[in-house]
N, C-alpha and C positions, 0 to 999 in steps of 0.2 A: 504494500500500500504506500502510495506517495505521502510523504510526511506533511505536505501542505494540506492534504485532504483530511488529515486526522483531526486537526483543531476544529474545523467547523462541525464535524461529526460528533466530537466530544461535547461541544457547546450545545448542539441540537439535542443530544441525549440528556444533558444536564437540564436543559429547559423542559424537555418532555417529562423527565423524572419529577421536577418541581411542580409541574402542572398536574400530574397524576396524584402526587402526594397532597397537594392542596385540595383537589377534588375529593379524594378519599376522606381526608380528615373533615372537610366541610360537610360531606354527606353524612358522616357519622354523627356530627353535632346536630344536623337537621333531623335525622331519622330516629336516632336513639333517644330514649328518655334518660338513659344513664350517662351523665356527663363524665363520670369517673372513667368509664371505658374509653370515651373519646380523648380525655386527658392523658390516659395511659398510652393510647395510640400515638398521640403527639410526642410524648416523652420518648417512647421507643424509636419513633421516626428520627427525632433530633439526635438521640444517642448514636444511632446507626449512621445517619447522614453526615453529621459533623465529626463524630468520633472515628468514622471509617474512612474519611477522605485521605488522611495521611498514610495509613497502612496500604490502601489501594494504590496510591501514587507510588509508594516504594515498590510494591509488587509489580506495577506496570514498568517502572524503570528497570527492574531486575529481569523481567521476561523480554522486554523490548519487542513485543509483538502486539501492537494495539488492535490488530484486526480481531483476534480472539476475544479480547476484552470488549470491544464494541459489539460484536455479535452476541456475547453473553449479556451485556447490559441491555441492549434493545430487546433481547429475548425475555429477560426478567421483567421489563416494563410491559410487554405484551401479555405475559403470564399473569402479572398483577392485575391488569385491566380485565382479563378474562375471568379471574377468580374473585373479583371484588364482590359480586352479587352473592356468592356462596360463602366465602371466607374473607371478610373485610380485614380482619387482623393480620392474616397471612399476606394479603395484598400490601398492607402498609410495610411489613417487613421486607417483602420483595422489592 
């Protein structure tokens, strides 16, 4: 993969991930009567999203194959979207 094409794909993936996370968490707040569950979803998302950025960046630098990472990332976003109606908590983790 050409290195110039990686940056826009990473940026698009990041934007898509943030869009889905906002939709998932907003939907939980609107649909659920239990705000504790939505709050825990937000906490788990933030821990994974912000706590996981540095280890993932280190992993990507070590592997030096962004194509596999991009495919896995986009695949996880599609899986999260497909599973949200059935398992919203798992979708937030994905």
